[in-house]
C-alpha positions as CSV (number, residue, x, y, z in Angstrom):
1,X,166.5,143.0,354.0
2,X,165.7,139.9,351.8
3,X,167.8,139.0,348.6
4,X,164.2,139.5,346.8
5,X,163.4,143.0,348.3
6,X,167.0,144.1,347.8
7,X,167.4,143.0,343.9
8,X,165.5,146.3,342.5
9,X,167.5,148.6,345.0
10,X,170.9,147.1,344.4
11,X,169.9,147.6,340.2
12,X,169.2,151.0,341.0
13,X,172.3,151.7,342.4
14,X,174.1,150.1,340.0
15,X,172.7,151.9,337.4
16,X,173.6,155.2,339.3
17,X,176.9,154.1,339.9
18,X,177.8,153.2,336.2
19,X,176.3,156.5,335.0
20,X,178.7,158.3,337.4
21,X,181.5,156.4,336.3
22,X,180.7,157.3,332.7
23,X,180.9,161.0,333.6
24,X,184.5,160.6,334.9
25,X,187.2,161.5,332.5
26,X,190.4,163.6,332.3
27,X,192.5,164.6,335.3
28,X,190.5,165.4,337.5
29,X,188.1,162.5,336.9
30,X,190.4,160.3,338.3
31,X,190.5,162.1,341.5
32,X,186.7,162.2,341.4
33,X,186.6,158.2,341.4
34,X,187.7,157.5,344.8
35,X,184.7,159.0,345.9
36,X,182.4,157.7,343.4
37,X,183.8,154.1,344.1
38,X,183.4,154.7,348.2
39,X,179.7,155.6,347.6
40,X,179.2,152.1,345.5
41,X,181.0,150.4,348.6
42,X,178.6,152.0,351.2
43,X,175.7,151.4,349.1
44,X,176.2,147.6,349.0
45,X,176.8,147.3,352.2
46,X,173.6,149.0,353.0
47,X,171.8,146.6,350.6
48,X,173.6,143.1,350.9
49,X,172.7,140.7,353.2
50,X,174.8,139.7,356.3
51,X,176.9,137.2,354.5
52,X,177.9,138.8,351.6
53,X,180.8,140.3,352.9
54,X,182.3,137.1,354.1
55,X,181.6,135.5,350.2
56,X,182.9,138.3,348.8
57,X,186.6,137.9,350.9
58,X,186.7,135.1,349.5
59,X,189.4,136.0,346.6
60,X,191.4,139.0,346.1
61,X,191.0,141.2,343.3
62,X,194.4,142.6,341.9
63,X,194.7,146.0,340.0
64,X,198.0,146.5,337.9
65,X,199.4,148.8,335.2
66,X,200.4,148.3,332.0
67,X,203.8,148.6,333.2
68,X,206.6,146.3,331.4
69,X,208.7,144.9,332.8
70,X,206.5,144.7,336.1
71,X,203.1,143.9,334.4
72,X,201.8,143.9,331.1
73,X,199.0,141.9,329.1
74,X,199.7,140.3,326.1
75,X,198.3,142.0,323.0
76,X,195.2,139.8,322.5
77,X,193.8,140.8,326.0
78,X,194.6,137.6,327.8
79,X,197.8,136.3,329.5
80,X,199.4,138.7,331.7
81,X,203.1,138.6,332.6
82,X,205.6,140.5,334.4
83,X,208.1,140.5,337.3
84,X,205.7,142.0,339.8
85,X,202.5,139.5,338.2
86,X,204.8,136.5,338.7
87,X,206.3,137.5,342.3
88,X,202.4,138.4,343.5
89,X,201.2,134.9,341.8
90,X,203.9,132.6,343.7
91,X,203.2,134.7,347.2
92,X,199.5,133.9,347.0
93,X,200.2,130.5,345.6
94,X,202.3,129.9,349.3
95,X,199.7,131.9,351.3
96,X,197.1,129.5,349.8
97,X,195.0,133.1,348.9
98,X,192.7,132.7,345.9
99,X,193.4,135.5,343.1
100,X,189.9,136.0,341.6
101,X,191.2,138.6,338.9
102,X,194.2,140.4,338.0
103,X,192.8,143.5,336.2
104,X,194.5,145.9,334.3
105,X,193.8,149.7,334.8
106,X,195.1,153.1,334.5
107,X,197.4,153.7,337.8
108,X,195.4,156.4,339.3
109,X,192.0,154.0,338.7
110,X,193.7,151.2,340.4
111,X,194.8,153.2,343.2
112,X,191.3,154.7,343.8
113,X,189.5,151.3,343.7
114,X,192.1,149.8,346.1
115,X,191.7,152.3,348.3
116,X,188.3,152.2,348.5
117,X,187.1,148.8,348.0
118,X,187.9,145.6,350.4
119,X,189.6,142.8,349.3
120,X,191.9,144.6,346.6
121,X,195.2,145.3,346.0
122,X,197.4,147.1,343.7
123,X,200.6,145.8,342.3
124,X,204.1,147.7,342.3
125,X,203.5,150.7,344.5
126,X,205.6,153.0,345.8
127,X,205.6,153.1,349.4
128,X,205.7,156.8,350.2
129,X,204.8,159.1,353.2
130,X,201.9,160.4,351.5
131,X,200.4,156.9,350.6
132,X,201.3,155.4,353.9
133,X,198.1,155.2,355.6
134,X,196.0,154.8,352.5
135,X,197.0,151.0,352.4
136,X,198.1,148.3,353.7
137,X,201.9,147.4,352.3
138,X,203.1,144.0,351.5
139,X,206.6,143.7,350.5
140,X,209.2,144.9,349.4
141,X,208.8,143.3,345.7
142,X,211.3,145.9,344.5
143,X,212.9,149.2,343.9
144,X,212.9,151.4,341.4
145,X,215.0,154.5,340.7
146,X,212.5,157.4,339.2
147,X,214.6,159.7,336.5
148,X,214.5,162.7,334.3
149,X,214.5,161.8,330.6
150,X,214.8,164.6,327.8
151,X,215.5,164.8,323.8
152,X,219.4,164.3,323.2
153,X,219.4,167.5,321.3
154,X,217.4,169.7,324.0
155,X,220.8,170.9,325.6
156,X,219.1,170.7,329.3
157,X,221.8,169.7,331.9
158,X,220.7,168.8,335.6
159,X,222.8,168.1,338.2
160,X,220.4,167.9,341.2
161,X,216.6,168.2,341.5
162,X,215.8,171.8,341.7
163,X,217.6,172.4,338.2
164,X,214.5,171.1,336.5
165,X,212.6,174.0,337.9
166,X,212.8,176.3,334.6
167,X,210.9,173.1,332.9
168,X,207.6,171.5,332.4
169,X,207.6,167.8,333.5
170,X,205.7,165.3,332.2
171,X,204.2,162.3,334.4
172,X,201.1,160.2,335.0
173,X,198.2,161.0,337.2
174,X,198.8,160.6,341.0
175,X,202.7,159.7,340.2
176,X,204.7,159.4,343.3
177,X,206.8,161.7,341.6
178,X,204.4,164.5,341.6
179,X,204.7,165.4,345.7
180,X,208.7,165.4,345.1
181,X,208.3,167.6,342.1
182,X,205.6,169.9,343.6
183,X,207.6,170.2,346.6
184,X,210.4,171.6,344.6
185,X,208.3,174.1,342.6
186,X,208.7,172.1,339.6
187,X,205.6,172.4,337.0
188,X,204.2,169.0,336.1
189,X,201.7,167.9,333.3
190,X,200.1,164.9,334.1
191,X,198.3,162.2,331.5
192,X,196.7,158.7,332.1
193,X,199.4,156.7,331.0
194,X,202.9,157.1,330.8
195,X,203.2,155.7,327.1
196,X,201.7,159.2,325.9
197,X,204.4,161.3,327.5
198,X,207.1,160.2,325.1
199,X,205.0,161.5,322.1
200,X,204.9,164.6,323.9
201,X,208.4,164.8,324.9
202,X,209.1,164.5,320.9
203,X,206.2,167.2,320.0
204,X,208.0,169.4,322.6
205,X,204.8,169.7,324.6
206,X,206.9,168.7,327.5
207,X,210.6,169.4,328.5
208,X,211.2,166.5,330.5
209,X,209.4,163.2,331.2
210,X,209.6,161.7,334.7
211,X,209.3,157.9,335.1
212,X,210.8,154.8,336.5
213,X,213.7,153.5,334.7
214,X,212.9,150.1,333.7
215,X,209.4,150.8,332.4
216,X,210.7,153.7,330.5
217,X,213.6,151.7,328.9
218,X,211.0,149.4,328.0
219,X,208.9,151.7,326.8
220,X,211.8,153.9,324.6
221,X,212.6,150.6,323.1
222,X,209.1,149.6,322.3
223,X,208.4,153.1,320.8
224,X,211.7,152.6,318.7
225,X,212.8,155.8,320.1
226,X,217.0,156.5,320.1
227,X,216.9,160.4,320.8
228,X,215.7,159.9,324.6
229,X,218.3,159.8,327.0
230,X,218.1,159.9,330.7
231,X,219.4,163.1,332.2
232,X,219.1,162.3,336.5
233,X,218.1,160.0,339.1
234,X,216.0,162.1,341.8
235,X,214.5,159.3,343.6
236,X,214.8,155.3,344.5
237,X,211.5,154.2,345.7
238,X,210.5,150.5,347.4
239,X,208.0,149.1,345.6
240,X,205.1,147.2,347.6
241,X,202.0,145.4,347.0
242,X,199.5,148.0,348.2
243,X,196.4,146.5,349.6
244,X,192.9,147.9,351.1
245,X,193.2,149.0,354.7
246,X,190.2,146.2,355.4
247,X,192.9,143.6,355.0
248,X,193.7,142.3,358.7
249,X,196.8,143.1,360.5
250,X,197.5,139.5,361.3
251,X,197.0,138.6,357.2
252,X,199.5,141.5,356.4
253,X,202.2,140.4,358.9
254,X,201.8,136.6,357.5
255,X,201.9,137.4,353.8
256,X,205.2,139.7,354.9
257,X,206.6,136.5,356.4
258,X,206.0,134.8,353.1
259,X,207.6,137.9,351.2
260,X,210.6,137.4,353.4
261,X,211.1,133.8,353.1
262,X,210.9,134.3,349.1
263,X,213.7,136.8,349.5
264,X,215.8,134.4,351.8
265,X,215.1,131.5,349.2
266,X,216.3,133.6,346.1
267,X,212.9,133.1,344.7
268,X,212.3,136.5,344.1
269,X,216.0,137.1,342.9
270,X,215.3,134.3,340.3
271,X,212.0,136.0,338.6
272,X,214.1,139.1,338.5
273,X,216.6,137.1,336.7
274,X,214.5,135.6,334.3
275,X,213.4,138.8,333.1
276,X,216.9,139.6,332.7
277,X,217.4,142.3,336.2
278,X,218.6,140.1,338.6
279,X,220.3,143.3,340.2
280,X,217.2,144.7,340.7
281,X,215.7,142.2,343.1
282,X,214.9,143.4,346.9
283,X,217.7,142.1,349.5
284,X,216.8,140.9,352.9
285,X,216.9,143.8,355.1
286,X,220.1,144.6,357.2
287,X,218.7,143.9,360.7
288,X,217.2,140.8,359.2
289,X,220.4,139.0,357.9
290,X,222.4,140.0,360.9
291,X,219.3,138.0,363.2
292,X,220.8,134.9,365.2
């Protein structure tokens, strides 16, 4: 199909996809997003010329969540920063991989886009059994402790995970905590962004808030919350860059080799230290430290 002949069809497909995307909202909407994005990708492949895929593969699109201290965007909507952004910027610089863009999107949307679209990666994704086959993994670039937070005057006491069963727990859509909570028969209330959970907690629309420790503490400080406290750590998860499964295994191995070099030469530790979190930097796996 020539480019001229394919243009009307591509435009029609783009319009249909945009209309579909505008209809997506709320909890169920994000879960429809993966199918919509996959449809767009399939139609694009059918309509494009043979050289289009090679051209598109020239740069990576990165997705990130507004999730300080790991990733954030300035109030003006311009400069992006954070621990994960700095690590991946250095990783791609060493690898000679061009970054086309870094886009801040809601968590579930970023995961859906990355799972469905070649040449895309999502920053700072917890590597869990449920996600293992959905992505190619680069890392680790950190680890994070998932905790329950509650109001100081709630008198809720948690000693182990199943102690949370009587309570409604707030989290974000497609968060890695959800399978853990579901497996323990703990009720969850999902929102698109973690920033929405502390106000729900204050209004007692949820009893507990489940979140990663460092982003939660950053958010509490940003919102000026002094009456919210951590109650229990229920999971510690290694954090990776999650990439679309179309990435070649040889490229995954090459990028992971660079990550290991960045851990060994303390580059990643220095980035964490610059943000005041040196102790949270990933360590070299024990078997590699002992290798001759």
